[in-house]
N, C-alpha and C positions, 0 to 999 in steps of 0.2 A: 419878676426876679431878674430878668436880663437887664432891665433898666437900672435896678439897684446895683448890680454888678458894674455896669458901665459907669455909673456915677461914682462908685468907689474907686475904680481905676483912674478916672480923671482926677479925683481928689488927691490920689497918690502921685500924680504927675505924669500919667500916660499921655504921650503926644497924640492928640486927636487925629492927626494925619495918618496915623498907623491903624486906624479903625475903619471898618466898613460894616454898616448894619443893613441887613436884609430883612425888611418888614413892610409888607404892603399897607398896613394900617396901624402904625405905632400908637399906643395910648398917648393922651395929651402931654403928660409929664415927660415921656420919652421923646416925643416929637420936639418939645421945647428944648430938651437937653441936646438933641442933635443940632438944632438950629443955633443954640447959644454957643456951641463948640465947633460949628462948621464941619460936622462929621459927615463923611460920605454916606449916602443911603441908597439902597437899590430895592426894587421890587422882585428881582429874580437873580438867580445865581449866574445866569448867562453873561450879564454885563457888570458883575460886581467887582471883579478883580482882573488885573492883567498878569499877576504872578500868583503862585500858590501861597497861601497864608501859612504862618507859623502855627496858628491855632484857629480852629473853628469852634466857637462856643454855640452849642445848640440849646436854645432857651425857648422852646415852644411847648404848647400843651401836648401831652402824650397822644391824644387822639388826632392831632394834626401831623404827627411824625411821618407817616407813610406818604403823605401828600407833599411834604416839604423836603425831607432829607435826601431822597434819591437825586434830586436836582442839585442840592447843596453839596453832596458828596463828590460831584464832578470837579469841584474846585480844589480838592485835597491833592497835595503832592506827596512824594515819598516820605517826606519828613514832617508832614502836617499832623499835629495832634488834634484829635477830636475830643472835645470836652462837653459832655451832655449833662444838663440839669433837668432833663425831662423825666418826671416821676414815673417809676415802674418800668421804664424801657430798658431791657437787658442789653449787655454788650453785644450779643449776637444780632440784635435787631439793627445795629449800626454796621457791624462787620460785613453783613451780607451785601451791603451796597458799596463796599470799599475794596481796594486792592489788598491782596494777601499781605500781611505784615504791617498794616496801618495801625498806629497806636491809638487806643480808644480808652477814655476814662469816663466812667459813670459816677456822677456826684448827686447826693441827696441833701439839698439845703433845707432850711425851714424858714417860715415867714418872718421871724425877727431879723432876718438878713435885711429887710427893708429899712431898718434903723441901725444897721451895722452891728447887731448883737445876735446874729444867727450862729448856727453851727452846721457845718457841712461835712458829710462823710463820703469818702471816695473809694472806688475800687478800679483797678486798671486791668486791661488785658495783658497777655504775655509779651506784647511788643512795646510796652511803655518803658522807656529808659529812665534812669534815676534823674537825669536833668529835666525830663518832661514832668516827672512827678513833682519835682521842686517847683517848676514853673506853674503847674496847676495849683499847688498849695498856695503859692504867692498870689495868684489871681483870685482864688476863692477867699483868701484871708481879708480881702477888701471889704467883705460883709460879715466877718466874724471868725470864729474858731474853725479849724479844719482837722479832721481825723481820717484815718485810713483803715480799711479792713483788707485781709488777704483773700478772702473768698467771697464771690458775688452772692452766694446763698445768704450771707449775713445781712444783705441790704434790705431784705423784707423786715427784719426785726428793727434795723435802724430806722426805716420809714415809719414803723409802728410806734417807736419810742420818741424820736426827735422830730421826724417829718410831720406826724399827726399830733405830736405832743402839745403844741400851743393850744389846740382846741380843748385838750383836757384841762389846761390851766384856766382857759376862759370859762369852761363849764364850772369849774370850782368857784370862780368869782360869782357866777350866776347863782349857784346853789347857796353860797354864803349870804348873798344879798337877799335871796328869797327866804332863807331861814331867819335872817334878821327881821324881815317884815312880819314873819309869823310870831315873833316875840314882841311885836308892837312898835318897831321902828318905822319911821316914814320911809316910803320907797326910795326917795332921792337920797336920804342919809344912809340907808342900808347899802345902796349901790356905790355910794362914795366911799364908805368904810371898806367894803369888799374890794373895790378897785385899788385903793391906796394900800391896803394890807397885803394883797397878793403881789402888787408891784414892789412894795417896800421889802417884803420878805425875799422876793426874788433877787433884788439888788443886794441885800445882806448876804444871801447865799453866794452871789457872784463875787462879792468882794472879800468875804471871809475865807480864811484858810481852814476852817473847821468843816467837817462833814455835815450833811443834812441831818443825819441822826443826832450828832452832838448839838447842833443848833436847836433841834427840837427838845432835847433834854434840858438845854440851858433855859428855855422859856417855860418849862413845866415844873411848877412847885408841887411837891407831894401833898395830896389832899386838897389841891386848889381847883380853880375853875377849868384850867387847861387840862389838868389830869382827868377831870370828870368827862370833858369832851372826848379826849383821846381814848378813854375806856370804851367808848362807843365805836369810834373810828378804827380802833385797833382790836376789836372783838375777834377772838379766834374763830376762824372758819367763815366769817361773814363780814369781815371788816374791810377797810379801804384798801389794804395791801392785796387782799385776795381779789377784790373787784378790779383793781388796776391790772393785776396779772391776767385776769380773764379778758379785760378789754384789749390789752396789748397782744395777747395771743390771738384774739379774733382779727385784729388789724394785720398781724403778721400772716395769718392764714389767707386773708383776703388779698394781700399783696402777692402771695404766691399764685393764687388763682388768676389774678389779672395779668401776671407775667406770662401765663400760659405754661 
């Protein structure tokens, strides 16, 4: 995700000389990106910078945070913004390593950010100024849409809906393909039809000004094949909507547990 952000910033015209990346073992694509743009890289915070940065973007796995961030926090100056995309890590987990009053923003992107079609939701602590909020929005828009919530407690539901959401869509494509096979389609054709249908419907929803509900109604003829399928998927008490609500509630609950 950090590599996707960096690629987006460079594409938007960010001067590579203004960037320092601290990563002891960057993935191949990221390593090539650093090399191609002559970006400074360092394996430790101690020799990364001579001056305090305007922004420190924390893009590591949550389980690595305690090993990485305390050293990184030493680079922060009084006006440095901490912008984290580490899933599940609350604002307090950063604040405890920083001087009182340091602005911190917690952001939850999702995997379509890798192709510039993600959505990221943010929440800031009480020290984030409007200019820093605007800066964070601009940085994160490099990989898709950006939204904000006022309360950090909402981030668990955000994670359950949009952070984990791509997996639900991929499962839908899997289930559609498997159902097609059960109706006699060849596996390759069923997978191709499911993939193209899910991707195409998603793009139509993205480009259309109509709601998802209206688009569903547009393709549903009374008494037709779509209506027959939807009568099962929308069955009261046991349909798709109830199952999805249960799934997102479970993910939200788990997010709260992981946050401690």
